[in-house]
N, C-alpha and C positions, 0 to 999 in steps of 0.2 A: 247251387250255381257257383261256378268257379271262373276266374278270369285272371289274366296276367296284367300287371300295371307297372308303369314307370313314370317318373316325372322328368320332363325336359324343360329347360328354361333357355329362351333365346331373347337377346336384347339388341335392339338397333341403336343407332346413335342417339343420345339424349337430345331433346329439342326444346327450344323456347317457343311458347305459344302466346299469341296476343291478337287483338283485333286491329284492323287498319283504321285509318282516320274516319271512315264513314261509320264505323262500329258494326258493319254488316258482314265483313269478309274476314275469315280466320286466316292468320298468317302463321306459318311454321318454319322454323329455321334451326339448324344445329347450334347448340350452345357454344359460346365463344371460347370456352376452355379447350375445346377440341383443336383450336388453331395452334396450341402449343405443341402438338404432336407432329407438325409438319417438318419435313426435311427434304433435301435434294430437289430443289425446285427446277422445273423445266419450263421454258417459255417459247412460244411461237407467235410471230406477228406477220400479218399480211401473207399467209400461206394459202396458195391457190389449190383448191381441190377440183381437179378436172372431172368431167362426167365419167362415171363408172371407174373411179380410181380408189386406191386405198394405200395408206402408208402407216408404218409402225411408229408409235410414240415411245422412244427409248429414254432410259435414264431414271425411270421411276419404277417402284415395285407395283406391278400390275394387279396384284391380289389385295393390296391395301393402300389406297390412295385417295387424294382429293383432287378434283378436276373441275376447272371452270373454263367456259368458252363463250365467245361472242362472234357471231357470223354476219358477214355482209353479203347481200345478194345482188345479182344483176337480173332484175325481174322483168325487163322490157320484153313484151310480147309473150310472156309465160302465163299459163293458166294454173300450173302446179309445179312445185319444185320439191326435190327430194325423192326418197328419204336420204338424209345425210346426218352424220353424227359420229358416234363412238361404238366400237366393238370391244366390249369389256370381257375380261376373263376368257379370252379366246385362246384356242390352241394354235400352234404355228401353222397347221394345215387348214385352219378355219373350219374344221369339222365340228368344233364346239365354239360357241360365241353367244354373247348377250348383247343385242343391239339397243343403244340408247340414242334416239334420233329425233330430228325435226322433219316435219312435212308442212309445206306452205301451199295454201289454196287461194285462188281468186274467186270471190263471190260474184253474184249477179250485178252488184253495184260497182264492180271494178276494184274493190278493196281487197287487201290480202289479210288472211288470218293464219295463225300458226297453231298447229296441232299441239295440245297440252297446255301451252302458255301463250301470252299475248306479245311476247318479244322473242328475239333471237339470241337469248343468253340462257345458259343452262349451268347449274351447279350440281355436281355429282360426287358422291362418296361411295367408295367400295371397301368393304371389310370382309374379305374372303367370300362367304356365301351370301352376304347381304349387300344389295345395291340400292342406294337411295338417290333419287333425282328430284331436284327442286327447280321450279321455273316461276317466272313472273314475280320474282323477289319473294318467294315463299307462299304465293297464293295457290300454286299447284304443286303437289307432292306425290311421288309414287315410291313405294317400297316394295322390292322384289326379293325373293329367296331363290337362289340358283343352286343347282346340283351338278357341278362339273365332274366328269368321269376321271380326270387326272387327279391323282392323290397329292402330288407334290405341287404346291401353289407356286413354286419357282418356275414351273412350266407355263404359267399364265402370261399372255401377251396383251398389249393394248394397241388398238389401231383406230385411226380416223378414216372415215369412208364417205363416199358420195355415190349413191346408186341412181341419182337423177340424170336427166338428159341435159341439164345445164350445169355449168361450173359454179362453184360458190367459193368465197374467200373467207378464211379464218382471220378476222381482224385482230383478235387477241385470244390466246390460249395459255393457261397456266396450270401446271400439274405438280403435285407434291407426293412423295412417298409419305406414309403415315407410320409413326412409331407405335408400338404397343402401349396401351394405357397402363398405368400403375394404380392398383387398388389398395386402399388402406382399410384394414378390417378392424373394427372396434372389438377389443377383447371381450367386453361384456356381452356383445352380441354373439361372438364366436362361441363363447362358453355357455350361452343360454340353452336350455333344453327346449326343443321344439315339441309342442304338444299337438297331437293330431287326434281329432275326434273320429272315432271309428264306431261302426254299428255295434250294438251290444252283443250281437250274435257272432261277431267276427272272431276267428281263431288266431288272428295276427296280433303280435305284441311288438310295440315300437322298440322296446329294450332289446329285442332279439334281432332287429333289422341290421343287416350288414351293408346296406346301401344298394343292393342289387334287387331287380324285380322279383316279387314274390307272388306265389299263388294264394289267393284269398278264397276261402270257402265259406259260404253262408248257408 
């Protein structure tokens, strides 16, 4: 038997994890050290999003950013609102886009519920091909991997949109570009020899490996 193999490592933003006051709900939130990477803040307040409208959020790096929003609704007479939210890693012609959005529904008792989380605030981080969304103060978390066709991440755009039949108002929105993190490597770890346990019948020798995928024959 022969096969090709390779090792790929993908890391999302580091998170702090704890239980809420009841001890029954897991909370997840990005570690506070990430906040030191913020730069070029953009703010919006009391921005109206008309029905079926879209506008571009400029001044931040769309491929690597931190985004927080709180929305106010005019829910009088409405059974459902949205979707409305963010189009991330979007091409200028909208042929490529990843939607991060809210949808609000009215139940039989007349109360409103929000899809994904219990309130109308959302915290989003984008790092090239990874998008993480946190709602309800960390009680709801979604991590997605995206594969945009454009190679140059400078071609990415960020838009706010409302595809619903009713207008919504962005009461507060804050967005930051994110700098690249700096990693400090321990020399003792860097120089350590990695030992791999291989099957005794393998013809592969770790000392001969050049870091590229190899064919292994058993």
